[in-house]
Every structure is written in structure tokens, then in C-alpha cells.
BANU-57039 format. One record per residue: residue number from 1; x, y, z of N, C-alpha, C in turn; residue in one letter. Coordinates in Angstrom, 1 decimal, padded with zeros to 4 digits. Layout:
<rs>
   resi      n_x      n_y      n_z     ca_x     ca_y     ca_z      c_x      c_y      c_z   resn
    NUM        X        Y        Z        X        Y        Z        X        Y        Z      A
...
</rs>
This chain:
<rs>
   resi      n_x      n_y      n_z     ca_x     ca_y     ca_z      c_x      c_y      c_z   resn
      1    000.8   -001.2    000.0    000.0    000.0    000.0    000.9    001.2    000.0      M
      2    000.6    002.2   -000.9    001.3    003.4   -001.0    000.7    004.4   -000.1      I
      3    001.5    005.0    000.8    001.1    006.1    001.7    001.3    007.4    001.1      C
      4    000.3    008.3    001.0    000.5    009.6    000.4    001.4    010.4    001.4      P
      5    002.2    011.3    000.8    003.1    012.1    001.6    002.4    013.5    001.7      I
      6    002.2    013.9    003.0    001.7    015.3    003.2    002.9    016.3    003.1      D
      7    002.6    017.3    002.4    003.7    018.4    002.3    003.2    019.6    003.1      R
      8    004.0    020.1    004.0    003.7    021.3    004.7    004.5    022.4    004.2      I
      9    003.9    023.5    003.8    004.6    024.7    003.3    004.3    025.8    004.2      I
     10    005.3    026.4    004.8    005.2    027.6    005.7    005.2    028.8    004.9      Y
     11    004.1    029.7    005.0    004.0    030.9    004.3    005.1    031.8    004.4      G
     12    005.6    032.0    005.7    006.7    033.0    005.9    008.0    032.5    005.2      D
     13    008.3    031.2    005.2    009.5    030.7    004.5    009.3    030.8    003.0      V
     14    008.1    030.5    002.5    007.8    030.7    001.1    008.1    032.1    000.6      L
     15    007.6    033.1    001.4    007.7    034.5    001.1    009.2    034.9    001.1      I
     16    009.9    034.5    002.1    011.4    034.8    002.2    012.2    034.2    001.0      I
     17    011.9    033.0    000.7    012.7    032.3   -000.3    012.3    033.0   -001.7      I
     18    011.1    033.2   -002.0    010.7    033.8   -003.2    011.1    035.2   -003.4      N
     19    011.0    036.0   -002.3    011.6    037.3   -002.3    013.0    037.3   -002.6      F
     20    013.8    036.5   -002.0    015.2    036.4   -002.2    015.6    036.0   -003.7      S
     21    014.9    035.0   -004.2    015.1    034.5   -005.5    014.7    035.6   -006.6      M
     22    013.6    036.2   -006.3    013.1    037.3   -007.3    014.1    038.4   -007.3      D
     23    014.6    038.8   -006.1    015.5    039.9   -006.0    016.8    039.6   -006.7      F
     24    017.3    038.4   -006.5    018.5    038.0   -007.1    018.3    037.9   -008.7      L
     25    017.2    037.3   -009.1    017.0    037.2   -010.5    016.8    038.6   -011.2      A
     26    016.1    039.5   -010.5    016.0    040.9   -011.1    017.3    041.6   -011.1      L
     27    018.1    041.4   -010.1    019.5    042.0   -010.0    020.3    041.5   -011.1      Y
     28    020.4    040.2   -011.3    021.2    039.6   -012.4    020.7    040.0   -013.8      I
     29    019.3    040.1   -013.9    018.8    040.5   -015.2    019.2    042.0   -015.5      T
     30    019.2    042.8   -014.5    019.6    044.2   -014.7    021.0    044.3   -015.1      A
     31    021.9    043.5   -014.5    023.3    043.5   -014.9    023.5    042.9   -016.3      R
     32    022.8    041.9   -016.7    022.9    041.3   -018.0    022.5    042.3   -019.0      I
     33    021.4    043.0   -018.8    020.7    043.9   -019.7    021.3    045.3   -019.6      M
     34    022.2    045.6   -018.7    022.8    046.9   -018.5    021.7    047.9   -018.1      H
     35    020.9    047.6   -017.2    019.8    048.4   -016.8    020.2    049.2   -015.5      L
     36    019.6    050.3   -015.3    019.9    051.1   -014.1    019.2    050.4   -012.9      K
     37    020.0    050.2   -011.8    019.4    049.5   -010.6    018.8    050.6   -009.7      L
     38    017.6    050.3   -009.3    017.0    051.2   -008.2    016.6    050.2   -007.1      N
     39    017.3    050.2   -006.0    017.0    049.2   -004.9    015.6    049.2   -004.4      P
     40    015.0    050.4   -004.4    013.6    050.4   -003.9    012.6    049.8   -004.9      K
     41    012.9    050.0   -006.2    012.0    049.4   -007.2    012.2    047.9   -007.2      R
     42    013.4    047.4   -007.2    013.7    046.0   -007.2    013.1    045.3   -005.9      I
     43    013.2    046.0   -004.8    012.7    045.5   -003.5    011.2    045.3   -003.6      T
     44    010.5    046.4   -004.1    009.0    046.4   -004.3    008.6    045.3   -005.3      L
     45    009.3    045.1   -006.4    009.0    044.1   -007.4    009.2    042.7   -006.8      S
     46    010.3    042.5   -006.0    010.5    041.2   -005.3    009.4    040.9   -004.3      S
     47    008.9    041.9   -003.6    007.9    041.7   -002.7    006.6    041.3   -003.4      L
     48    006.3    042.0   -004.5    005.1    041.6   -005.3    005.2    040.1   -005.7      I
     49    006.4    039.7   -006.2    006.6    038.3   -006.6    006.4    037.4   -005.4      G
     50    006.9    037.7   -004.3    006.8    036.9   -003.1    005.4    036.7   -002.6      A
     51    004.6    037.8   -002.6    003.2    037.7   -002.3    002.4    036.9   -003.3      I
     52    002.8    037.1   -004.6    002.1    036.3   -005.6    002.3    034.8   -005.4      Y
     53    003.5    034.4   -005.0    003.8    033.0   -004.8    002.9    032.4   -003.7      S
     54    002.6    033.2   -002.7    001.7    032.7   -001.6    000.3    032.7   -002.1      L
     55   -000.1    033.7   -002.9   -001.5    033.8   -003.4   -001.8    032.6   -004.4      V
     56   -000.8    032.4   -005.3   -001.0    031.3   -006.3   -001.1    029.9   -005.7      I
     57   -000.3    029.8   -004.6   -000.3    028.5   -003.9   -001.6    028.3   -003.2      L
     58   -002.2    029.4   -002.6   -003.5    029.3   -001.9   -004.6    029.0   -002.9      S
     59   -004.6    029.6   -004.1   -005.7    029.5   -005.0   -005.7    028.2   -005.7      L
     60   -004.5    027.7   -006.0   -004.3    026.4   -006.7   -005.1    026.3   -008.0      N
     61   -004.9    027.3   -009.0   -005.6    027.3   -010.2   -005.1    026.2   -011.2      P
     62   -005.9    026.1   -012.3   -005.4    025.1   -013.3   -004.1    025.5   -013.9      S
     63   -003.4    024.6   -014.5   -002.1    024.9   -015.0   -002.1    025.9   -016.1      S
     64   -003.1    025.9   -016.9   -003.2    026.9   -018.0   -003.4    028.3   -017.4      A
     65   -004.3    028.4   -016.5   -004.6    029.7   -015.9   -003.3    030.2   -015.1      I
     66   -002.7    029.3   -014.4   -001.5    029.6   -013.6   -000.4    030.1   -014.5      S
     67   -000.2    029.5   -015.7    000.8    029.9   -016.6    000.6    031.3   -017.1      G
     68   -000.7    031.6   -017.5   -001.0    032.9   -018.0   -000.8    034.0   -016.9      I
     69   -001.2    033.7   -015.7   -001.1    034.6   -014.6    000.4    034.8   -014.3      I
     70    001.2    033.7   -014.3    002.6    033.8   -014.0    003.3    034.7   -015.1      S
     71    002.9    034.5   -016.3    003.5    035.4   -017.4    003.2    036.8   -017.1      L
     72    001.9    037.1   -016.8    001.5    038.5   -016.6    002.3    039.1   -015.4      A
     73    002.5    038.3   -014.3    003.2    038.7   -013.1    004.7    039.0   -013.5      I
     74    005.3    038.2   -014.3    006.6    038.4   -014.8    006.8    039.7   -015.4      A
     75    005.8    040.1   -016.3    005.8    041.4   -016.9    005.7    042.5   -015.9      F
     76    004.8    042.3   -014.9    004.5    043.3   -013.9    005.8    043.5   -013.1      L
     77    006.5    042.4   -012.7    007.8    042.5   -012.0    008.8    043.3   -012.7      L
     78    009.0    043.0   -014.0    010.0    043.8   -014.8    009.6    045.2   -014.9      T
     79    008.4    045.5   -015.1    007.9    046.9   -015.2    008.2    047.6   -013.8      V
     80    007.8    046.9   -012.8    008.0    047.5   -011.4    009.5    047.7   -011.1      T
     81    010.3    046.8   -011.5    011.7    046.8   -011.2    012.5    047.9   -012.0      A
     82    012.2    047.9   -013.3    013.0    048.8   -014.2    012.2    050.0   -014.8      Y
     83    011.0    050.1   -014.4    010.2    051.3   -014.9    009.6    051.1   -016.3      G
     84    009.0    052.2   -016.8    008.4    052.1   -018.1    009.4    051.8   -019.2      K
     85    009.0    050.9   -020.1    009.9    050.4   -021.1    009.2    050.3   -022.4      Q
     86    009.9    050.4   -023.5    009.3    050.1   -024.8    008.9    048.6   -024.8      K
     87    007.9    048.3   -025.7    007.3    046.9   -025.7    008.4    045.9   -026.0      K
     88    009.3    046.1   -026.9    010.3    045.2   -027.3    011.3    045.0   -026.1      I
     89    011.6    046.1   -025.5    012.6    046.1   -024.4    012.0    045.3   -023.2      T
     90    010.7    045.6   -023.0    010.0    044.9   -021.9    010.0    043.4   -022.2      L
     91    009.7    043.0   -023.4    009.7    041.6   -023.8    011.1    041.0   -023.6      L
     92    012.1    041.7   -024.0    013.5    041.1   -023.8    013.9    041.0   -022.3      K
     93    013.5    042.0   -021.6    013.9    042.0   -020.1    013.1    040.9   -019.4      N
     94    011.9    040.7   -019.8    011.1    039.6   -019.2    011.6    038.3   -019.6      T
     95    012.0    038.1   -020.8    012.6    036.9   -021.3    013.9    036.5   -020.5      A
     96    014.7    037.5   -020.4    016.0    037.3   -019.6    015.7    037.0   -018.2      V
     97    014.7    037.7   -017.6    014.3    037.4   -016.2    013.8    036.0   -016.1      F
     98    013.1    035.5   -017.0    012.6    034.1   -017.0    013.8    033.1   -017.1      Y
     99    014.7    033.4   -018.0    015.9    032.5   -018.2    016.7    032.5   -017.0      I
    100    017.0    033.7   -016.4    017.7    033.7   -015.1    017.0    033.0   -014.0      V
    101    015.7    033.1   -013.9    014.9    032.3   -012.9    015.1    030.8   -013.1      N
    102    015.0    030.4   -014.4    015.1    028.9   -014.6    016.5    028.5   -014.3      F
    103    017.5    029.3   -014.6    018.9    028.9   -014.3    019.2    028.8   -012.8      A
    104    018.7    029.8   -012.1    018.8    029.8   -010.6    018.1    028.7   -010.0      L
    105    016.8    028.4   -010.5    016.1    027.3   -009.9    016.7    026.0   -010.2      G
    106    017.3    025.8   -011.4    018.0    024.6   -011.7    019.2    024.4   -010.9      G
    107    019.9    025.5   -010.7    021.2    025.5   -009.9    020.9    025.1   -008.5      G
    108    019.9    025.7   -007.9    019.5    025.4   -006.5    019.1    024.0   -006.4      I
    109    018.3    023.5   -007.4    017.9    022.1   -007.3    019.1    021.1   -007.4      T
    110    020.1    021.5   -008.3    021.3    020.6   -008.4    022.1    020.6   -007.1      A
    111    022.2    021.8   -006.5    022.9    021.8   -005.2    022.2    021.0   -004.2      I
    112    020.9    021.1   -004.1    020.1    020.3   -003.1    020.3    018.8   -003.3      C
    113    020.4    018.4   -004.6    020.5    017.0   -004.9    021.9    016.4   -004.7      N
    114    022.9    017.2   -004.5    024.3    016.7   -004.4    024.5    016.1   -003.0      I
</rs>
């Protein structure tokens, strides 16, 4: 008989981890794209991302809806962090932000599995 595993997620830990990862990803994106860094804007953007992670976990939407919302939030985070941008610049910055997030997530996963 297979016993299901209960997973407990603490909201405060989730917010701290997501805030830190978003901040780092936004910082690295700014460095890669040669964008002006504004610590207050990046902090606010990271806070929005951290709160979003808690909200999306609580709502547990379907994967299609979750993907669309996540994409919209990524655009919101880049606009909040770097200010008003041309559409093509916003698209590039958001794409780099996603790539950096995937690389960081993969790196953290690899370190945890070692």
C-alpha cells in the first residue's frame, strides 16, 4: 500500500525564499541587460513576486490559468523593477528574467541533490 506524503509549506518561509530569488533574478537581469538599478523598485518588485507565490499557492488554479497569470506577473515584476519600457525592451527584459529564474532554480535544485 502506498502512503501519500503530506507536504507542509510555511508561508513565511515561502515568502522569504521567493523574495530572495526574485531579488537575485531581477538584479542579475539588470546586470545582464545593463539596466539602471533602483534598490527600492527591485525590492518592491520582489515583494510583489513573493506575495504572488503565496496567493497562487493558496488558489491552486489550473495549470493553463496559472501559466497565464505567471507570465503576466513576470511582466509586472519587470515593469515595477525597471520602470516604463518600450514593448520590445519589456519583452527582452522579461525573457531574460525568466531565463535567469530557470537557471537559478535549476542551480539550486542541483545543489540540493548533491
